[in-house]
C-alpha positions in Angstrom: 154.6 159.0 102.7 151.5 158.6 104.7 150.6 162.2 104.2 150.9 161.9 100.5 148.8 158.7 100.4 146.0 160.4 102.3 146.1 163.5 100.2 145.9 161.3 97.0 143.0 159.3 98.5 141.0 162.5 99.1 141.8 163.9 95.7 140.8 160.6 94.0 137.5 159.9 95.8 136.5 163.5 96.8 134.9 162.2 100.0 136.4 158.9 100.9 134.9 156.6 103.5 136.1 154.7 106.5 134.3 151.6 107.8 134.2 147.9 108.5 134.6 145.8 105.3 136.1 146.1 101.9 133.4 148.3 100.5 135.1 151.3 102.2 138.0 153.3 100.9 139.8 152.8 104.2 138.7 149.4 105.2 138.8 148.2 108.8 139.2 144.4 108.6 140.7 141.4 110.3 143.3 140.6 107.6 145.1 142.8 105.0 143.2 143.1 101.7 143.8 144.7 98.3 142.1 147.9 99.5 143.8 150.2 102.0 143.4 148.0 105.1 143.4 149.1 108.7 143.5 146.8 111.7 141.2 147.8 114.5 143.1 148.2 117.8 141.2 148.6 121.0 142.5 151.2 123.4 143.8 150.1 126.9 140.7 151.4 128.6 138.5 149.7 126.0 140.3 146.4 126.7 139.8 146.9 130.4 136.1 147.4 129.9 135.9 144.4 127.6 137.5 142.2 130.3 135.2 143.2 133.1 132.4 141.0 134.3 130.2 144.1 134.8 131.3 146.6 132.1 128.4 149.0 132.8 129.7 150.0 136.2 132.2 152.9 136.4 135.8 152.0 137.4 137.1 152.7 140.8 140.6 154.3 140.7 142.1 151.2 142.4 140.5 148.9 139.8 141.7 151.1 136.9 145.3 151.3 138.2 145.4 147.5 138.5 143.9 146.8 135.1 145.7 149.3 132.9 149.4 148.1 132.7 148.5 144.8 131.1 146.0 146.4 128.8 148.6 149.0 127.7 151.0 146.2 126.7 148.3 144.3 124.9 147.4 147.3 122.8 151.1 148.0 122.1 151.5 144.4 120.8 148.5 144.8 118.5 149.9 148.1 117.1 153.3 146.5 116.4 151.8 143.4 115.0 149.7 145.3 112.6 152.8 146.9 111.0 154.4 143.5 110.7 151.5 141.8 109.0 150.8 144.0 106.0 148.2 146.5 107.2 148.5 150.1 106.0 147.8 151.3 109.5 145.5 151.1 112.4 142.0 152.1 113.5 142.5 153.0 117.1 139.1 152.6 118.8 139.3 154.8 121.9 136.6 153.5 124.2 135.5 154.5 127.7 136.4 158.2 127.9 133.0 159.1 129.2 131.2 159.3 132.7 129.7 155.8 132.3 133.2 154.3 132.7 135.6 156.9 134.2 135.6 160.4 135.6 137.5 163.2 133.7 140.1 163.1 136.5 140.6 159.3 136.2 140.9 159.5 132.4 143.2 162.5 132.4 145.4 161.3 135.2 145.6 157.6 134.5 144.7 156.9 130.9 145.3 159.9 128.6 149.1 159.7 128.5 149.1 156.0 127.8 146.8 156.6 124.8 149.2 159.4 123.7 152.2 157.2 123.9 150.6 154.4 122.0 149.2 156.6 119.3 152.6 158.3 118.9 154.1 154.9 118.1 151.2 154.1 115.7 151.5 157.3 113.8 155.2 156.5 113.1 154.2 153.2 111.6 151.5 154.2 109.1 148.0 155.6 108.7 146.4 156.1 112.1 142.7 156.7 112.5 141.7 157.7 116.1 138.1 156.8 116.5 136.3 158.1 119.6 133.8 155.5 120.7 131.4 157.3 123.0 128.1 158.9 123.5 126.8 162.4 124.1 129.0 162.9 127.2 132.3 161.6 126.0 135.3 163.7 126.6 135.9 164.9 123.1 137.8 168.1 124.2 140.2 166.0 126.3 141.1 163.5 123.6 141.1 166.0 120.8 144.9 166.7 120.9 145.9 163.0 120.8 148.2 162.2 117.8 146.6 160.7 114.6 146.4 161.6 111.0 142.6 161.2 111.0 140.2 162.0 113.9 136.9 160.1 113.8 133.8 160.5 116.0 130.1 160.0 115.9 128.9 163.5 115.0 125.3 162.5 115.4 125.4 160.9 118.8 127.7 163.5 120.3 125.9 166.4 118.6 129.3 167.7 117.6 129.7 169.1 114.1 132.9 169.1 112.1 133.5 172.8 112.7 133.8 172.3 116.5 136.4 169.5 116.1 138.4 171.7 113.7 138.6 174.4 116.4 140.2 171.8 118.7 142.7 170.2 116.3 144.4 170.2 112.9 144.5 167.3 110.5 141.9 165.2 108.7 138.4 164.6 110.2 136.0 161.7 109.7 132.3 161.7 110.7 128.8 161.7 109.3 129.0 165.5 108.9 129.5 166.3 105.1 132.1 168.9 106.0 134.5 166.2 107.3 137.3 165.0 105.0 136.2 161.3 105.3 132.7 159.8 105.7 132.3 157.8 108.9 129.2 156.7 110.7 130.7 155.8 114.0 129.6 152.2 114.0 131.2 149.3 115.8 132.1 145.9 114.2 129.5 143.2 113.9 129.8 140.6 116.8 131.4 137.9 114.7 134.1 140.3 113.3 134.6 141.7 116.8 135.4 138.2 118.1 137.9 137.7 115.2 139.5 141.1 115.9 140.1 140.4 119.5 141.1 136.8 119.2 138.0 135.2 120.7 137.5 132.5 118.0 
């Protein structure tokens, strides 16, 4: 059913868009709306970064091992809650897979399989957009095989065109590159909406 819905969306709008607010064809928002609404879910590593007093400092392996279990469960609860509250799917914002936060070995050894497990569950519940939130050094090649119907990334910041992503994975793509199936600018939510999304109001 999800595959049919996405195919119809692309046929109808030719180049549908994904973004924060009801103006987009796939709308990331804090409550279900009449449009195809997705709930943003922050990845476990993203939650761990968000909870740190000094998020700009890379994780030690010990700190990462201590923080992840609770963050994995928090992300799982958000995924399951989205399906129960009327959203058509989730916008899984994978944050932190870059040298500013973790090494490739730390991400691959401690975080990658948790993301895979959570995304596998999400895909079975509805539309899943995997959005890679990272800069020029983010590990796009490492995360490229994670399950999701739509793979979204910032093609400008990462200097990675749609053609390179299609060499790494099948499925729909979303970026600022006109060759992508969906238009996506790679932005993050406004501060007020971010507080709402993560329960800080």
